[in-house]
PDB file with SEQRES, HELIX, SHEET and CRYST1 records, atoms N, CA, C and O in Angstrom:
SEQRES   1 A   75  MET SER ASP ASP LEU GLN LYS ARG ILE ALA GLU ARG ALA          
SEQRES   2 A   75  HIS GLN LEU TRP GLU GLU GLN GLY ARG PRO GLU GLY GLN          
SEQRES   3 A   75  ASP TYR GLN ASN TRP LEU GLN ALA GLU ALA GLU ILE LEU          
SEQRES   4 A   75  GLY PRO PRO ALA GLY PHE VAL GLY PRO SER GLU THR ASP          
SEQRES   5 A   75  ASP THR GLY ALA THR GLN THR GLU GLY ASP PRO MET ALA          
SEQRES   6 A   75  GLY PRO LYS ALA GLU GLU LEU GLY ARG PRO                      
HELIX    1 AA1 ASP A    3  GLU A   19  1                                  17    
HELIX    2 AA2 ASP A   27  LEU A   39  1                                  13    
HELIX    3 AA3 ALA A   69  LEU A   72  5                                   4    
CRYST1    1.000    1.000    1.000  90.00  90.00  90.00 P 1           1          
ATOM      1  N   MET A   1       0.855  -1.172   0.000  1.00  0.00           N  
ATOM      2  CA  MET A   1       0.000   0.000   0.000  1.00  0.00           C  
ATOM      3  C   MET A   1       0.903   1.237   0.000  1.00  0.00           C  
ATOM      4  O   MET A   1       1.860   1.324   0.769  1.00  0.00           O  
ATOM      5  N   SER A   2       0.584   2.171  -0.860  1.00  0.00           N  
ATOM      6  CA  SER A   2       1.418   3.363  -0.970  1.00  0.00           C  
ATOM      7  C   SER A   2       1.285   4.246   0.268  1.00  0.00           C  
ATOM      8  O   SER A   2       0.291   4.192   0.994  1.00  0.00           O  
ATOM      9  N   ASP A   3       2.315   5.058   0.485  1.00  0.00           N  
ATOM     10  CA  ASP A   3       2.307   5.976   1.633  1.00  0.00           C  
ATOM     11  C   ASP A   3       1.156   6.965   1.542  1.00  0.00           C  
ATOM     12  O   ASP A   3       0.539   7.303   2.552  1.00  0.00           O  
ATOM     13  N   ASP A   4       0.865   7.432   0.318  1.00  0.00           N  
ATOM     14  CA  ASP A   4      -0.234   8.378   0.124  1.00  0.00           C  
ATOM     15  C   ASP A   4      -1.577   7.743   0.480  1.00  0.00           C  
ATOM     16  O   ASP A   4      -2.424   8.381   1.105  1.00  0.00           O  
ATOM     17  N   LEU A   5      -1.766   6.492   0.084  1.00  0.00           N  
ATOM     18  CA  LEU A   5      -3.012   5.794   0.377  1.00  0.00           C  
ATOM     19  C   LEU A   5      -3.150   5.561   1.880  1.00  0.00           C  
ATOM     20  O   LEU A   5      -4.231   5.756   2.435  1.00  0.00           O  
ATOM     21  N   GLN A   6      -2.084   5.151   2.536  1.00  0.00           N  
ATOM     22  CA  GLN A   6      -2.118   4.955   3.990  1.00  0.00           C  
ATOM     23  C   GLN A   6      -2.436   6.264   4.705  1.00  0.00           C  
ATOM     24  O   GLN A   6      -3.171   6.274   5.692  1.00  0.00           O  
ATOM     25  N   LYS A   7      -1.886   7.363   4.209  1.00  0.00           N  
ATOM     26  CA  LYS A   7      -2.145   8.674   4.812  1.00  0.00           C  
ATOM     27  C   LYS A   7      -3.618   9.046   4.676  1.00  0.00           C  
ATOM     28  O   LYS A   7      -4.221   9.547   5.626  1.00  0.00           O  
ATOM     29  N   ARG A   8      -4.206   8.804   3.493  1.00  0.00           N  
ATOM     30  CA  ARG A   8      -5.630   9.111   3.289  1.00  0.00           C  
ATOM     31  C   ARG A   8      -6.510   8.277   4.206  1.00  0.00           C  
ATOM     32  O   ARG A   8      -7.472   8.785   4.781  1.00  0.00           O  
ATOM     33  N   ILE A   9      -6.182   6.997   4.342  1.00  0.00           N  
ATOM     34  CA  ILE A   9      -6.961   6.116   5.214  1.00  0.00           C  
ATOM     35  C   ILE A   9      -6.823   6.570   6.665  1.00  0.00           C  
ATOM     36  O   ILE A   9      -7.814   6.631   7.392  1.00  0.00           O  
ATOM     37  N   ALA A  10      -5.606   6.887   7.086  1.00  0.00           N  
ATOM     38  CA  ALA A  10      -5.377   7.344   8.463  1.00  0.00           C  
ATOM     39  C   ALA A  10      -6.140   8.635   8.752  1.00  0.00           C  
ATOM     40  O   ALA A  10      -6.712   8.794   9.831  1.00  0.00           O  
ATOM     41  N   GLU A  11      -6.148   9.548   7.794  1.00  0.00           N  
ATOM     42  CA  GLU A  11      -6.876  10.813   7.982  1.00  0.00           C  
ATOM     43  C   GLU A  11      -8.372  10.564   8.104  1.00  0.00           C  
ATOM     44  O   GLU A  11      -9.036  11.179   8.938  1.00  0.00           O  
ATOM     45  N   ARG A  12      -8.911   9.667   7.279  1.00  0.00           N  
ATOM     46  CA  ARG A  12     -10.346   9.363   7.344  1.00  0.00           C  
ATOM     47  C   ARG A  12     -10.687   8.637   8.637  1.00  0.00           C  
ATOM     48  O   ARG A  12     -11.720   8.912   9.249  1.00  0.00           O  
ATOM     49  N   ALA A  13      -9.828   7.713   9.060  1.00  0.00           N  
ATOM     50  CA  ALA A  13     -10.056   6.999  10.317  1.00  0.00           C  
ATOM     51  C   ALA A  13     -10.056   7.983  11.491  1.00  0.00           C  
ATOM     52  O   ALA A  13     -10.865   7.861  12.410  1.00  0.00           O  
ATOM     53  N   HIS A  14      -9.154   8.947  11.453  1.00  0.00           N  
ATOM     54  CA  HIS A  14      -9.109   9.966  12.508  1.00  0.00           C  
ATOM     55  C   HIS A  14     -10.380  10.814  12.487  1.00  0.00           C  
ATOM     56  O   HIS A  14     -10.928  11.148  13.537  1.00  0.00           O  
ATOM     57  N   GLN A  15     -10.843  11.155  11.290  1.00  0.00           N  
ATOM     58  CA  GLN A  15     -12.076  11.925  11.157  1.00  0.00           C  
ATOM     59  C   GLN A  15     -13.261  11.149  11.741  1.00  0.00           C  
ATOM     60  O   GLN A  15     -14.091  11.723  12.446  1.00  0.00           O  
ATOM     61  N   LEU A  16     -13.341   9.852  11.451  1.00  0.00           N  
ATOM     62  CA  LEU A  16     -14.411   9.020  12.008  1.00  0.00           C  
ATOM     63  C   LEU A  16     -14.350   9.019  13.526  1.00  0.00           C  
ATOM     64  O   LEU A  16     -15.376   9.142  14.194  1.00  0.00           O  
ATOM     65  N   TRP A  17     -13.147   8.881  14.071  1.00  0.00           N  
ATOM     66  CA  TRP A  17     -12.941   8.882  15.520  1.00  0.00           C  
ATOM     67  C   TRP A  17     -13.414  10.193  16.131  1.00  0.00           C  
ATOM     68  O   TRP A  17     -14.073  10.205  17.171  1.00  0.00           O  
ATOM     69  N   GLU A  18     -13.070  11.301  15.471  1.00  0.00           N  
ATOM     70  CA  GLU A  18     -13.515  12.626  15.949  1.00  0.00           C  
ATOM     71  C   GLU A  18     -15.044  12.714  15.921  1.00  0.00           C  
ATOM     72  O   GLU A  18     -15.656  13.191  16.876  1.00  0.00           O  
ATOM     73  N   GLU A  19     -15.659  12.254  14.825  1.00  0.00           N  
ATOM     74  CA  GLU A  19     -17.118  12.313  14.676  1.00  0.00           C  
ATOM     75  C   GLU A  19     -17.827  11.469  15.733  1.00  0.00           C  
ATOM     76  O   GLU A  19     -18.951  11.785  16.122  1.00  0.00           O  
ATOM     77  N   GLN A  20     -17.183  10.404  16.200  1.00  0.00           N  
ATOM     78  CA  GLN A  20     -17.769   9.514  17.194  1.00  0.00           C  
ATOM     79  C   GLN A  20     -17.576  10.022  18.620  1.00  0.00           C  
ATOM     80  O   GLN A  20     -18.036   9.391  19.571  1.00  0.00           O  
ATOM     81  N   GLY A  21     -16.898  11.156  18.771  1.00  0.00           N  
ATOM     82  CA  GLY A  21     -16.665  11.705  20.100  1.00  0.00           C  
ATOM     83  C   GLY A  21     -15.391  11.178  20.749  1.00  0.00           C  
ATOM     84  O   GLY A  21     -15.270  11.191  21.974  1.00  0.00           O  
ATOM     85  N   ARG A  22     -14.448  10.719  19.949  1.00  0.00           N  
ATOM     86  CA  ARG A  22     -13.141  10.239  20.400  1.00  0.00           C  
ATOM     87  C   ARG A  22     -13.203   9.065  21.384  1.00  0.00           C  
ATOM     88  O   ARG A  22     -12.546   9.103  22.424  1.00  0.00           O  
ATOM     89  N   PRO A  23     -13.974   8.035  21.075  1.00  0.00           N  
ATOM     90  CA  PRO A  23     -14.036   6.892  21.996  1.00  0.00           C  
ATOM     91  C   PRO A  23     -12.734   6.091  21.965  1.00  0.00           C  
ATOM     92  O   PRO A  23     -12.026   6.069  20.958  1.00  0.00           O  
ATOM     93  N   GLU A  24     -12.436   5.439  23.080  1.00  0.00           N  
ATOM     94  CA  GLU A  24     -11.256   4.579  23.143  1.00  0.00           C  
ATOM     95  C   GLU A  24     -11.577   3.219  22.534  1.00  0.00           C  
ATOM     96  O   GLU A  24     -12.719   2.761  22.580  1.00  0.00           O  
ATOM     97  N   GLY A  25     -10.562   2.581  21.965  1.00  0.00           N  
ATOM     98  CA  GLY A  25     -10.706   1.215  21.484  1.00  0.00           C  
ATOM     99  C   GLY A  25     -11.399   1.049  20.145  1.00  0.00           C  
ATOM    100  O   GLY A  25     -11.803  -0.063  19.806  1.00  0.00           O  
ATOM    101  N   GLN A  26     -11.550   2.119  19.372  1.00  0.00           N  
ATOM    102  CA  GLN A  26     -12.232   2.032  18.079  1.00  0.00           C  
ATOM    103  C   GLN A  26     -11.281   2.203  16.902  1.00  0.00           C  
ATOM    104  O   GLN A  26     -11.727   2.316  15.761  1.00  0.00           O  
ATOM    105  N   ASP A  27      -9.976   2.222  17.164  1.00  0.00           N  
ATOM    106  CA  ASP A  27      -9.029   2.517  16.096  1.00  0.00           C  
ATOM    107  C   ASP A  27      -9.067   1.486  14.969  1.00  0.00           C  
ATOM    108  O   ASP A  27      -9.034   1.859  13.796  1.00  0.00           O  
ATOM    109  N   TYR A  28      -9.134   0.212  15.299  1.00  0.00           N  
ATOM    110  CA  TYR A  28      -9.142  -0.826  14.266  1.00  0.00           C  
ATOM    111  C   TYR A  28     -10.428  -0.756  13.437  1.00  0.00           C  
ATOM    112  O   TYR A  28     -10.375  -0.829  12.210  1.00  0.00           O  
ATOM    113  N   GLN A  29     -11.575  -0.615  14.095  1.00  0.00           N  
ATOM    114  CA  GLN A  29     -12.846  -0.528  13.382  1.00  0.00           C  
ATOM    115  C   GLN A  29     -12.877   0.717  12.489  1.00  0.00           C  
ATOM    116  O   GLN A  29     -13.355   0.660  11.357  1.00  0.00           O  
ATOM    117  N   ASN A  30     -12.369   1.830  13.000  1.00  0.00           N  
ATOM    118  CA  ASN A  30     -12.340   3.056  12.209  1.00  0.00           C  
ATOM    119  C   ASN A  30     -11.407   2.915  11.011  1.00  0.00           C  
ATOM    120  O   ASN A  30     -11.710   3.411   9.926  1.00  0.00           O  
ATOM    121  N   TRP A  31     -10.275   2.244  11.203  1.00  0.00           N  
ATOM    122  CA  TRP A  31      -9.350   2.014  10.091  1.00  0.00           C  
ATOM    123  C   TRP A  31     -10.040   1.175   9.016  1.00  0.00           C  
ATOM    124  O   TRP A  31      -9.966   1.500   7.831  1.00  0.00           O  
ATOM    125  N   LEU A  32     -10.709   0.099   9.425  1.00  0.00           N  
ATOM    126  CA  LEU A  32     -11.386  -0.763   8.452  1.00  0.00           C  
ATOM    127  C   LEU A  32     -12.477  -0.009   7.706  1.00  0.00           C  
ATOM    128  O   LEU A  32     -12.629  -0.168   6.495  1.00  0.00           O  
ATOM    129  N   GLN A  33     -13.235   0.809   8.425  1.00  0.00           N  
ATOM    130  CA  GLN A  33     -14.289   1.576   7.777  1.00  0.00           C  
ATOM    131  C   GLN A  33     -13.696   2.581   6.792  1.00  0.00           C  
ATOM    132  O   GLN A  33     -14.182   2.719   5.669  1.00  0.00           O  
ATOM    133  N   ALA A  34     -12.647   3.279   7.214  1.00  0.00           N  
ATOM    134  CA  ALA A  34     -11.993   4.252   6.334  1.00  0.00           C  
ATOM    135  C   ALA A  34     -11.421   3.561   5.103  1.00  0.00           C  
ATOM    136  O   ALA A  34     -11.546   4.065   3.987  1.00  0.00           O  
ATOM    137  N   GLU A  35     -10.801   2.418   5.305  1.00  0.00           N  
ATOM    138  CA  GLU A  35     -10.234   1.652   4.203  1.00  0.00           C  
ATOM    139  C   GLU A  35     -11.327   1.231   3.218  1.00  0.00           C  
ATOM    140  O   GLU A  35     -11.146   1.327   2.004  1.00  0.00           O  
ATOM    141  N   ALA A  36     -12.446   0.772   3.741  1.00  0.00           N  
ATOM    142  CA  ALA A  36     -13.564   0.349   2.886  1.00  0.00           C  
ATOM    143  C   ALA A  36     -14.139   1.528   2.111  1.00  0.00           C  
ATOM    144  O   ALA A  36     -14.476   1.395   0.934  1.00  0.00           O  
ATOM    145  N   GLU A  37     -14.250   2.671   2.762  1.00  0.00           N  
ATOM    146  CA  GLU A  37     -14.781   3.860   2.089  1.00  0.00           C  
ATOM    147  C   GLU A  37     -13.861   4.312   0.960  1.00  0.00           C  
ATOM    148  O   GLU A  37     -14.327   4.721  -0.104  1.00  0.00           O  
ATOM    149  N   ILE A  38     -12.573   4.237   1.192  1.00  0.00           N  
ATOM    150  CA  ILE A  38     -11.612   4.733   0.210  1.00  0.00           C  
ATOM    151  C   ILE A  38     -11.349   3.713  -0.898  1.00  0.00           C  
ATOM    152  O   ILE A  38     -11.285   4.072  -2.073  1.00  0.00           O  
ATOM    153  N   LEU A  39     -11.198   2.457  -0.525  1.00  0.00           N  
ATOM    154  CA  LEU A  39     -10.862   1.424  -1.509  1.00  0.00           C  
ATOM    155  C   LEU A  39     -12.083   0.802  -2.164  1.00  0.00           C  
ATOM    156  O   LEU A  39     -11.986   0.264  -3.267  1.00  0.00           O  
ATOM    157  N   GLY A  40     -13.232   0.869  -1.499  1.00  0.00           N  
ATOM    158  CA  GLY A  40     -14.426   0.218  -2.008  1.00  0.00           C  
ATOM    159  C   GLY A  40     -14.429  -1.250  -1.617  1.00  0.00           C  
ATOM    160  O   GLY A  40     -13.481  -1.725  -0.992  1.00  0.00           O  
ATOM    161  N   PRO A  41     -15.485  -1.978  -1.976  1.00  0.00           N  
ATOM    162  CA  PRO A  41     -15.580  -3.391  -1.600  1.00  0.00           C  
ATOM    163  C   PRO A  41     -14.552  -4.233  -2.346  1.00  0.00           C  
ATOM    164  O   PRO A  41     -14.116  -3.859  -3.435  1.00  0.00           O  
ATOM    165  N   PRO A  42     -14.161  -5.370  -1.768  1.00  0.00           N  
ATOM    166  CA  PRO A  42     -13.217  -6.256  -2.451  1.00  0.00           C  
ATOM    167  C   PRO A  42     -13.813  -6.808  -3.740  1.00  0.00           C  
ATOM    168  O   PRO A  42     -15.033  -6.909  -3.871  1.00  0.00           O  
ATOM    169  N   ALA A  43     -12.967  -7.160  -4.676  1.00  0.00           N  
ATOM    170  CA  ALA A  43     -13.422  -7.732  -5.946  1.00  0.00           C  
ATOM    171  C   ALA A  43     -14.237  -8.991  -5.682  1.00  0.00           C  
ATOM    172  O   ALA A  43     -13.843  -9.835  -4.878  1.00  0.00           O  
ATOM    173  N   GLY A  44     -15.365  -9.114  -6.355  1.00  0.00           N  
ATOM    174  CA  GLY A  44     -16.214 -10.283  -6.200  1.00  0.00           C  
ATOM    175  C   GLY A  44     -17.151 -10.217  -5.016  1.00  0.00           C  
ATOM    176  O   GLY A  44     -17.895 -11.168  -4.776  1.00  0.00           O  
ATOM    177  N   PHE A  45     -17.143  -9.114  -4.256  1.00  0.00           N  
ATOM    178  CA  PHE A  45     -18.010  -8.983  -3.091  1.00  0.00           C  
ATOM    179  C   PHE A  45     -19.459  -8.917  -3.536  1.00  0.00           C  
ATOM    180  O   PHE A  45     -19.795  -8.195  -4.474  1.00  0.00           O  
ATOM    181  N   VAL A  46     -20.310  -9.665  -2.865  1.00  0.00           N  
ATOM    182  CA  VAL A  46     -21.747  -9.632  -3.118  1.00  0.00           C  
ATOM    183  C   VAL A  46     -22.413  -9.124  -1.854  1.00  0.00           C  
ATOM    184  O   VAL A  46     -22.419  -9.810  -0.831  1.00  0.00           O  
ATOM    185  N   GLY A  47     -22.971  -7.932  -1.919  1.00  0.00           N  
ATOM    186  CA  GLY A  47     -23.625  -7.339  -0.763  1.00  0.00           C  
ATOM    187  C   GLY A  47     -24.977  -7.960  -0.503  1.00  0.00           C  
ATOM    188  O   GLY A  47     -25.471  -8.725  -1.330  1.00  0.00           O  
ATOM    189  N   PRO A  48     -25.591  -7.649   0.633  1.00  0.00           N  
ATOM    190  CA  PRO A  48     -26.851  -8.270   1.018  1.00  0.00           C  
ATOM    191  C   PRO A  48     -28.005  -8.007   0.054  1.00  0.00           C  
ATOM    192  O   PRO A  48     -28.935  -8.812  -0.002  1.00  0.00           O  
ATOM    193  N   SER A  49     -27.981  -6.919  -0.701  1.00  0.00           N  
ATOM    194  CA  SER A  49     -29.084  -6.644  -1.610  1.00  0.00           C  
ATOM    195  C   SER A  49     -28.744  -7.015  -3.049  1.00  0.00           C  
ATOM    196  O   SER A  49     -29.561  -6.824  -3.949  1.00  0.00           O  
ATOM    197  N   GLU A  50     -27.548  -7.542  -3.269  1.00  0.00           N  
ATOM    198  CA  GLU A  50     -27.138  -7.937  -4.608  1.00  0.00           C  
ATOM    199  C   GLU A  50     -27.321  -9.444  -4.775  1.00  0.00           C  
ATOM    200  O   GLU A  50     -27.640 -10.150  -3.818  1.00  0.00           O  
ATOM    201  N   THR A  51     -27.120  -9.917  -5.978  1.00  0.00           N  
ATOM    202  CA  THR A  51     -27.219 -11.353  -6.217  1.00  0.00           C  
ATOM    203  C   THR A  51     -25.859 -11.920  -6.572  1.00  0.00           C  
ATOM    204  O   THR A  51     -24.998 -11.220  -7.105  1.00  0.00           O  
ATOM    205  N   ASP A  52     -25.675 -13.205  -6.267  1.00  0.00           N  
ATOM    206  CA  ASP A  52     -24.426 -13.865  -6.644  1.00  0.00           C  
ATOM    207  C   ASP A  52     -24.567 -14.406  -8.059  1.00  0.00           C  
ATOM    208  O   ASP A  52     -25.565 -14.120  -8.720  1.00  0.00           O  
ATOM    209  N   ASP A  53     -23.602 -15.178  -8.544  1.00  0.00           N  
ATOM    210  CA  ASP A  53     -23.638 -15.652  -9.927  1.00  0.00           C  
ATOM    211  C   ASP A  53     -24.738 -16.683 -10.199  1.00  0.00           C  
ATOM    212  O   ASP A  53     -24.982 -17.026 -11.356  1.00  0.00           O  
ATOM    213  N   THR A  54     -25.403 -17.180  -9.156  1.00  0.00           N  
ATOM    214  CA  THR A  54     -26.532 -18.094  -9.364  1.00  0.00           C  
ATOM    215  C   THR A  54     -27.843 -17.325  -9.440  1.00  0.00           C  
ATOM    216  O   THR A  54     -28.884 -17.898  -9.762  1.00  0.00           O  
ATOM    217  N   GLY A  55     -27.794 -16.025  -9.144  1.00  0.00           N  
ATOM    218  CA  GLY A  55     -28.997 -15.202  -9.147  1.00  0.00           C  
ATOM    219  C   GLY A  55     -29.704 -15.185  -7.811  1.00  0.00           C  
ATOM    220  O   GLY A  55     -30.738 -14.530  -7.675  1.00  0.00           O  
ATOM    221  N   ALA A  56     -29.171 -15.894  -6.809  1.00  0.00           N  
ATOM    222  CA  ALA A  56     -29.798 -15.933  -5.489  1.00  0.00           C  
ATOM    223  C   ALA A  56     -29.307 -14.756  -4.656  1.00  0.00           C  
ATOM    224  O   ALA A  56     -28.136 -14.382  -4.713  1.00  0.00           O  
ATOM    225  N   THR A  57     -30.206 -14.188  -3.894  1.00  0.00           N  
ATOM    226  CA  THR A  57     -29.854 -13.087  -3.014  1.00  0.00           C  
ATOM    227  C   THR A  57     -29.141 -13.622  -1.782  1.00  0.00           C  
ATOM    228  O   THR A  57     -29.534 -14.646  -1.223  1.00  0.00           O  
ATOM    229  N   GLN A  58     -28.099 -12.929  -1.366  1.00  0.00           N  
ATOM    230  CA  GLN A  58     -27.365 -13.328  -0.173  1.00  0.00           C  
ATOM    231  C   GLN A  58     -28.212 -13.061   1.065  1.00  0.00           C  
ATOM    232  O   GLN A  58     -29.067 -12.175   1.066  1.00  0.00           O  
ATOM    233  N   THR A  59     -27.967 -13.838   2.120  1.00  0.00           N  
ATOM    234  CA  THR A  59     -28.688 -13.688   3.370  1.00  0.00           C  
ATOM    235  C   THR A  59     -28.295 -12.375   4.034  1.00  0.00           C  
ATOM    236  O   THR A  59     -27.110 -12.056   4.131  1.00  0.00           O  
ATOM    237  N   GLU A  60     -29.264 -11.630   4.483  1.00  0.00           N  
ATOM    238  CA  GLU A  60     -29.033 -10.352   5.142  1.00  0.00           C  
ATOM    239  C   GLU A  60     -28.152 -10.526   6.367  1.00  0.00           C  
ATOM    240  O   GLU A  60     -28.387 -11.412   7.190  1.00  0.00           O  
ATOM    241  N   GLY A  61     -27.128  -9.670   6.488  1.00  0.00           N  
ATOM    242  CA  GLY A  61     -26.308  -9.644   7.691  1.00  0.00           C  
ATOM    243  C   GLY A  61     -25.157 -10.640   7.724  1.00  0.00           C  
ATOM    244  O   GLY A  61     -24.254 -10.479   8.545  1.00  0.00           O  
ATOM    245  N   ASP A  62     -25.145 -11.651   6.879  1.00  0.00           N  
ATOM    246  CA  ASP A  62     -24.054 -12.622   6.890  1.00  0.00           C  
ATOM    247  C   ASP A  62     -23.676 -12.957   5.452  1.00  0.00           C  
ATOM    248  O   ASP A  62     -24.254 -13.870   4.862  1.00  0.00           O  
ATOM    249  N   PRO A  63     -22.708 -12.229   4.875  1.00  0.00           N  
ATOM    250  CA  PRO A  63     -22.363 -12.439   3.478  1.00  0.00           C  
ATOM    251  C   PRO A  63     -21.799 -13.825   3.186  1.00  0.00           C  
ATOM    252  O   PRO A  63     -21.727 -14.223   2.024  1.00  0.00           O  
ATOM    253  N   MET A  64     -21.400 -14.566   4.213  1.00  0.00           N  
ATOM    254  CA  MET A  64     -20.860 -15.904   4.010  1.00  0.00           C  
ATOM    255  C   MET A  64     -21.936 -16.984   4.115  1.00  0.00           C  
ATOM    256  O   MET A  64     -21.645 -18.161   3.902  1.00  0.00           O  
ATOM    257  N   ALA A  65     -23.168 -16.608   4.439  1.00  0.00           N  
ATOM    258  CA  ALA A  65     -24.221 -17.587   4.668  1.00  0.00           C  
ATOM    259  C   ALA A  65     -24.760 -18.197   3.377  1.00  0.00           C  
ATOM    260  O   ALA A  65     -25.298 -19.304   3.395  1.00  0.00           O  
ATOM    261  N   GLY A  66     -24.623 -17.489   2.259  1.00  0.00           N  
ATOM    262  CA  GLY A  66     -25.138 -18.015   1.003  1.00  0.00           C  
ATOM    263  C   GLY A  66     -26.635 -17.786   0.868  1.00  0.00           C  
ATOM    264  O   GLY A  66     -27.247 -17.145   1.723  1.00  0.00           O  
ATOM    265  N   PRO A  67     -27.222 -18.301  -0.192  1.00  0.00           N  
ATOM    266  CA  PRO A  67     -28.648 -18.073  -0.418  1.00  0.00           C  
ATOM    267  C   PRO A  67     -29.503 -18.825   0.595  1.00  0.00           C  
ATOM    268  O   PRO A  67     -29.095 -19.842   1.154  1.00  0.00           O  
ATOM    269  N   LYS A  68     -30.696 -18.293   0.811  1.00  0.00           N  
ATOM    270  CA  LYS A  68     -31.646 -18.944   1.703  1.00  0.00           C  
ATOM    271  C   LYS A  68     -32.229 -20.168   1.020  1.00  0.00           C  
ATOM    272  O   LYS A  68     -32.284 -20.225  -0.209  1.00  0.00           O  
ATOM    273  N   ALA A  69     -32.662 -21.140   1.794  1.00  0.00           N  
ATOM    274  CA  ALA A  69     -33.193 -22.395   1.250  1.00  0.00           C  
ATOM    275  C   ALA A  69     -34.340 -22.139   0.280  1.00  0.00           C  
ATOM    276  O   ALA A  69     -34.393 -22.767  -0.777  1.00  0.00           O  
ATOM    277  N   GLU A  70     -35.258 -21.232   0.609  1.00  0.00           N  
ATOM    278  CA  GLU A  70     -36.403 -20.981  -0.255  1.00  0.00           C  
ATOM    279  C   GLU A  70     -35.976 -20.353  -1.601  1.00  0.00           C  
ATOM    280  O   GLU A  70     -36.681 -20.482  -2.602  1.00  0.00           O  
ATOM    281  N   GLU A  71     -34.824 -19.678  -1.608  1.00  0.00           N  
ATOM    282  CA  GLU A  71     -34.332 -19.118  -2.859  1.00  0.00           C  
ATOM    283  C   GLU A  71     -33.804 -20.207  -3.784  1.00  0.00           C  
ATOM    284  O   GLU A  71     -33.703 -20.003  -4.994  1.00  0.00           O  
ATOM    285  N   LEU A  72     -33.474 -21.347  -3.225  1.00  0.00           N  
ATOM    286  CA  LEU A  72     -32.977 -22.465  -4.010  1.00  0.00           C  
ATOM    287  C   LEU A  72     -34.096 -23.434  -4.360  1.00  0.00           C  
ATOM    288  O   LEU A  72     -33.847 -24.486  -4.948  1.00  0.00           O  
ATOM    289  N   GLY A  73     -35.332 -23.083  -4.000  1.00  0.00           N  
ATOM    290  CA  GLY A  73     -36.475 -23.937  -4.295  1.00  0.00           C  
ATOM    291  C   GLY A  73     -36.635 -25.084  -3.314  1.00  0.00           C  
ATOM    292  O   GLY A  73     -37.306 -26.074  -3.609  1.00  0.00           O  
ATOM    293  N   ARG A  74     -36.019 -24.949  -2.150  1.00  0.00           N  
ATOM    294  CA  ARG A  74     -36.148 -25.981  -1.110  1.00  0.00           C  
ATOM    295  C   ARG A  74     -37.146 -25.522  -0.076  1.00  0.00           C  
ATOM    296  O   ARG A  74     -37.276 -24.323   0.169  1.00  0.00           O  
ATOM    297  N   PRO A  75     -37.863 -26.466   0.545  1.00  0.00           N  
ATOM    298  CA  PRO A  75     -38.846 -26.092   1.573  1.00  0.00           C  
ATOM    299  C   PRO A  75     -38.176 -25.568   2.826  1.00  0.00           C  
ATOM    300  O   PRO A  75     -38.858 -25.209   3.787  1.00  0.00           O  
TER     301      PRO A  75                                                      
END                                                                             
């Protein structure tokens, strides 16, 4: 990761921390959020409202859960 990119992420993470009222213990979460905002989702990511390559909608809240049984035509 380039120094410029790390600096942008660090600045955004600091901004998030300031907006949250400077809570302790949120540095890692703020870094991840800033990184996601700046870099965007990883390649191949299927969000909860999108469909995967089978056309099934991913389960809300758990992107690793896969499609729901009823979406696959199972009872």
